[in-house]
C-alpha positions in Angstrom: -1.8 29.5 -9.5 -4.3 32.1 -8.8 -7.6 31.4 -6.9 -10.4 30.0 -9.5 -7.9 29.0 -12.0 -7.8 25.3 -13.4 -4.8 23.1 -12.9 -3.4 21.5 -16.2 -1.7 18.8 -14.1 -3.4 15.4 -13.4 -4.6 15.1 -10.0 -2.2 13.1 -7.8 -3.9 10.1 -6.3 -3.7 8.5 -2.9 -1.5 5.5 -3.0 -2.4 2.6 -0.8 -0.1 -0.4 0.2 -1.0 -3.0 2.7 0.2 -0.9 5.7 0.2 2.6 4.2 -1.7 5.5 2.6 0.4 7.7 0.7 -1.8 11.1 0.4 -0.8 13.9 -1.8 1.2 16.3 0.4 -0.7 19.4 1.2 -0.4 22.5 3.2 -2.2 20.8 6.1 1.0 18.6 6.9 3.3 21.8 7.1 3.2 21.1 11.3 4.0 17.4 11.0 6.7 18.0 8.6 8.3 20.6 10.8 8.2 18.3 13.7 9.4 15.3 12.1 11.8 16.0 9.5 14.5 18.5 10.9 16.6 16.0 12.8 20.3 15.2 11.9 19.7 11.5 11.4 17.1 12.4 8.9 18.8 15.1 7.0 22.5 14.4 6.9 22.5 12.4 3.5 20.2 14.9 2.0 20.9 17.6 -0.4 22.9 20.6 0.5 20.1 22.6 -0.8 18.1 22.0 2.7 19.0 24.4 5.0 20.6 23.5 8.1 19.9 24.2 11.1 16.5 23.9 9.7 14.5 27.3 10.0 11.1 27.4 11.9 9.3 28.0 8.5 11.3 25.5 6.7 8.3 22.9 6.0 6.1 25.8 5.3 8.5 27.4 2.8 9.2 24.2 1.2 5.9 22.9 0.7 4.3 26.2 -0.3 6.8 27.4 -2.4 8.7 24.1 -4.0 6.7 21.1 -3.5 3.2 22.4 -4.5 4.1 24.5 -7.5 6.1 21.5 -8.9 3.0 19.4 -8.2 0.8 21.7 -10.2 3.1 21.9 -13.1 3.3 17.8 -13.3 6.9 17.8 -12.6 6.9 16.6 -9.2 4.6 14.0 -7.1 4.9 14.4 -3.3 3.2 12.2 -0.8 2.9 12.3 2.8 3.2 8.6 4.1 0.8 7.6 6.9 -0.2 4.3 8.4 -3.6 3.1 7.2 -4.3 2.3 11.0 -3.3 5.9 11.9 -4.3 8.0 8.6 -4.2 11.4 10.7 -0.4 11.0 11.4 2.2 11.7 9.1 5.3 9.3 9.3 7.3 10.6 6.5 7.3 12.2 2.8 8.0 10.2 -0.5 8.5 12.3 -3.5 9.1 11.4 -7.3 10.5 14.2 -9.6 11.6 15.0 -13.1 15.3 15.1 -13.5 18.1 13.2 -15.3 19.6 11.6 -12.1 17.3 12.0 -9.3 13.8 10.9 -9.7 12.9 9.7 -6.1 13.7 11.0 -2.5 12.0 10.0 0.6 12.2 10.5 4.7 11.0 9.0 7.6 10.6 10.4 11.0 13.0 8.7 13.5 10.5 6.5 15.4 8.9 5.1 12.3 12.4 3.4 11.0 13.4 -0.1 10.6 9.6 -1.1 10.3 9.8 -1.6 6.4 7.7 1.6 5.8 10.5 3.3 3.6 10.6 0.0 1.3 6.9 -0.2 1.3 6.3 3.7 0.3 9.4 3.5 -2.2 7.6 0.4 -4.1 4.3 2.1 -4.2 6.0 5.5 -5.8 8.1 3.5 -8.2 5.1 1.3 -9.3 3.4 4.9 -10.0 6.6 6.2 -11.9 6.6 3.3 -14.2 3.0 2.1 -14.5 1.1 5.2 -14.0 3.7 8.1 -15.4 5.0 5.5 -18.0 8.7 6.8 -17.4 11.4 4.4 -18.7 14.1 4.8 -16.2 14.3 5.6 -12.6 17.4 7.1 -11.1 18.4 7.6 -7.5 21.3 9.3 -6.2 22.5 8.4 -2.6 25.4 8.8 -0.4 27.5 5.3 -0.1 27.4 5.8 3.5 23.6 5.7 3.6 23.2 1.9 4.1 19.6 1.8 4.7 18.8 3.7 1.3 21.0 1.4 -0.6 19.4 -1.7 1.0 16.1 -0.3 -0.3 17.4 0.2 -3.7 19.1 -3.3 -3.6 15.5 -5.0 -2.7 14.0 -3.3 -5.6 16.5 -4.8 -8.1 18.3 -1.5 -8.7 21.8 -1.2 -9.8 24.8 1.5 -9.5 25.4 2.9 -12.6 27.6 5.7 -11.4 29.9 6.7 -8.8 30.6 10.4 -7.9 30.8 12.9 -5.1 27.9 14.9 -4.3 27.4 17.6 -1.5 25.0 16.8 1.4 23.9 18.5 4.6 26.9 16.7 6.2 29.4 17.8 3.6 31.0 16.3 0.4 30.6 12.5 0.3 31.2 9.7 -2.0 27.9 9.0 -4.0 26.4 6.4 -6.5 23.3 6.7 -9.0 21.4 3.6 -8.9 19.0 2.9 -11.7 16.2 0.6 -12.8 14.3 0.4 -16.0 10.6 -0.2 -16.3 11.4 -3.7 -18.0 13.6 -4.5 -15.0 10.8 -3.3 -12.8 8.2 -5.2 -14.4 10.3 -8.4 -14.4 11.9 -8.6 -10.9 10.4 -11.2 -8.4 7.6 -10.1 -6.2 
């Protein structure tokens, strides 16, 4: 997009949860992403499209050349995950994207795991997918070995619809596609 050109994509809002503020990803997040993201336990179950070892300009290249253009075109929605009590500190990223079998992804920096933040962020993003974007189905691929991610999908009422193998940063692994429909999302116990 050229300077001065108006975006045709709707503005991506800040999403608030009881403990988190999900803020639209921006170039100001580059340093925090570059610091928090490139750790083996974070990337090992992510798409092999992620370069590994992660380059020194990996966050800048991704945010500037992939995430922001997709957001501008209205094909993806990326948020930095921040604690409401410390909104200046990025603790992870969550994304929604158009695609037949991959609509949501997220990561948290190592020190912020096992606190329920990923579940809380996933719930807010999933609600946005169904209630604001009015999508009928959300699908999420994941490595079978990625137990914490599988638990988040189970808690959300998702179910496995396919088993396959996928290429991850750590190699080719057994994988599953998880799914939930808008009707199932709305009917689940809260």
